[in-house]
LOKOL-574209 format. One record per residue (C-alpha): x, y negated, z; residue in three letters. Coordinates in pm, whole numbers, plus 50000, padded with zeros to 5 digits. Example, Ala and Ser with C-alpha at 12.3 -4.5 7.8 and 13.67 -1.06 7.14 Angstrom:
<sites>
<site><px>51230</px><py>50450</py><pz>50780</pz><resn>ALA</resn></site>
<site><px>51367</px><py>50106</py><pz>50714</pz><resn>SER</resn></site>
</sites>
This chain:
<sites>
<site><px>91372</px><py>31973</py><pz>37383</pz><resn>MET</resn></site>
<site><px>91074</px><py>32042</py><pz>37172</pz><resn>ALA</resn></site>
<site><px>91004</px><py>31637</py><pz>37118</pz><resn>ASN</resn></site>
<site><px>91362</px><py>31606</py><pz>36999</pz><resn>ILE</resn></site>
<site><px>91418</px><py>31639</py><pz>36634</pz><resn>PRO</resn></site>
<site><px>91678</px><py>31886</py><pz>36481</pz><resn>GLU</resn></site>
<site><px>91881</px><py>31585</py><pz>36287</pz><resn>THR</resn></site>
<site><px>91734</px><py>31223</py><pz>36217</pz><resn>GLY</resn></site>
<site><px>91793</px><py>30935</py><pz>36439</pz><resn>PHE</resn></site>
<site><px>91572</px><py>30865</py><pz>36759</pz><resn>MET</resn></site>
<site><px>91450</px><py>30502</py><pz>36887</pz><resn>ARG</resn></site>
<site><px>91545</px><py>30421</py><pz>37260</pz><resn>LEU</resn></site>
<site><px>91175</px><py>30444</py><pz>37387</pz><resn>SER</resn></site>
<site><px>91159</px><py>30783</py><pz>37229</pz><resn>THR</resn></site>
<site><px>91474</px><py>30892</py><pz>37435</pz><resn>ILE</resn></site>
<site><px>91377</px><py>30763</py><pz>37744</pz><resn>LEU</resn></site>
<site><px>91072</px><py>30958</py><pz>37731</pz><resn>GLU</resn></site>
<site><px>91293</px><py>31242</py><pz>37743</pz><resn>ILE</resn></site>
<site><px>91570</px><py>31104</py><pz>37977</pz><resn>ILE</resn></site>
<site><px>91431</px><py>30934</py><pz>38257</pz><resn>PRO</resn></site>
<site><px>91678</px><py>30630</py><pz>38336</pz><resn>VAL</resn></site>
<site><px>91627</px><py>30256</py><pz>38312</pz><resn>SER</resn></site>
<site><px>91657</px><py>30059</py><pz>37997</pz><resn>LYS</resn></site>
<site><px>92005</px><py>29888</py><pz>38176</pz><resn>SER</resn></site>
<site><px>92110</px><py>30215</py><pz>38310</pz><resn>THR</resn></site>
<site><px>92074</px><py>30342</py><pz>37930</pz><resn>TRP</resn></site>
<site><px>92306</px><py>30087</py><pz>37789</pz><resn>TRP</resn></site>
<site><px>92537</px><py>30078</py><pz>38075</pz><resn>THR</resn></site>
<site><px>92611</px><py>30429</py><pz>38027</pz><resn>GLY</resn></site>
<site><px>92627</px><py>30367</py><pz>37625</pz><resn>VAL</resn></site>
<site><px>92922</px><py>30116</py><pz>37726</pz><resn>LYS</resn></site>
<site><px>93078</px><py>30329</py><pz>37948</pz><resn>THR</resn></site>
<site><px>93078</px><py>30614</py><pz>37700</pz><resn>GLY</resn></site>
<site><px>92833</px><py>30805</py><pz>37991</pz><resn>GLN</resn></site>
<site><px>92577</px><py>30851</py><pz>37666</pz><resn>PHE</resn></site>
<site><px>92624</px><py>30859</py><pz>37310</pz><resn>PRO</resn></site>
<site><px>92728</px><py>30596</py><pz>37061</pz><resn>LYS</resn></site>
<site><px>92442</px><py>30375</py><pz>36929</pz><resn>ALA</resn></site>
<site><px>92394</px><py>30276</py><pz>36561</pz><resn>TYR</resn></site>
<site><px>92251</px><py>29953</py><pz>36440</pz><resn>LYS</resn></site>
<site><px>92021</px><py>30019</py><pz>36121</pz><resn>LEU</resn></site>
<site><px>91932</px><py>29636</py><pz>36097</pz><resn>SER</resn></site>
<site><px>91962</px><py>29327</py><pz>36337</pz><resn>GLU</resn></site>
<site><px>91665</px><py>29487</py><pz>36507</pz><resn>ARG</resn></site>
<site><px>91669</px><py>29856</py><pz>36446</pz><resn>ILE</resn></site>
<site><px>91865</px><py>30041</py><pz>36716</pz><resn>THR</resn></site>
<site><px>91870</px><py>30458</py><pz>36694</pz><resn>VAL</resn></site>
<site><px>92084</px><py>30735</py><pz>36846</pz><resn>TRP</resn></site>
<site><px>92185</px><py>31041</py><pz>36603</pz><resn>HIS</resn></site>
<site><px>91895</px><py>31334</py><pz>36718</pz><resn>ALA</resn></site>
<site><px>92210</px><py>31583</py><pz>36747</pz><resn>GLU</resn></site>
<site><px>92411</px><py>31338</py><pz>36982</pz><resn>ASP</resn></site>
<site><px>92075</px><py>31346</py><pz>37228</pz><resn>ILE</resn></site>
<site><px>92049</px><py>31691</py><pz>37200</pz><resn>ARG</resn></site>
<site><px>92433</px><py>31767</py><pz>37282</pz><resn>ALA</resn></site>
<site><px>92373</px><py>31567</py><pz>37561</pz><resn>LEU</resn></site>
<site><px>92098</px><py>31706</py><pz>37740</pz><resn>ILE</resn></site>
<site><px>92247</px><py>32055</py><pz>37701</pz><resn>GLU</resn></site>
<site><px>92590</px><py>31916</py><pz>37881</pz><resn>ASN</resn></site>
<site><px>92359</px><py>31777</py><pz>38154</pz><resn>VAL</resn></site>
<site><px>92183</px><py>32109</py><pz>38199</pz><resn>THR</resn></site>
<site><px>92525</px><py>32319</py><pz>38187</pz><resn>GLU</resn></site>
<site><px>92665</px><py>32157</py><pz>38447</pz><resn>VAL</resn></site>
<site><px>92372</px><py>32135</py><pz>38653</pz><resn>GLU</resn></site>
<site><px>92297</px><py>32516</py><pz>38661</pz><resn>ASN</resn></site>
<site><px>92752</px><py>32565</py><pz>38696</pz><resn>ASN</resn></site>
<site><px>92646</px><py>32333</py><pz>39016</pz><resn>GLU</resn></site>
<site><px>92323</px><py>32546</py><pz>39081</pz><resn>MET</resn></site>
<site><px>92531</px><py>32874</py><pz>39099</pz><resn>GLY</resn></site>
<site><px>92825</px><py>32733</py><pz>39269</pz><resn>LYS</resn></site>
<site><px>92580</px><py>32673</py><pz>39611</pz><resn>GLY</resn></site>
</sites>
């Protein structure tokens, strides 16, 4: 998680470099609540809180680790 700032905002292009999903998959996940809520800074700028992205990655990693331990 070295590429993720402790605080601040992240743009989608940066997030997709870290989380390997397509844009349409990401937006579907945002709409369904699977991924964090987006914030509009202006008409053309959408961002996510870096803390929310960190939490998402930590939760996914924790679930994967738990599933591996059950095997």
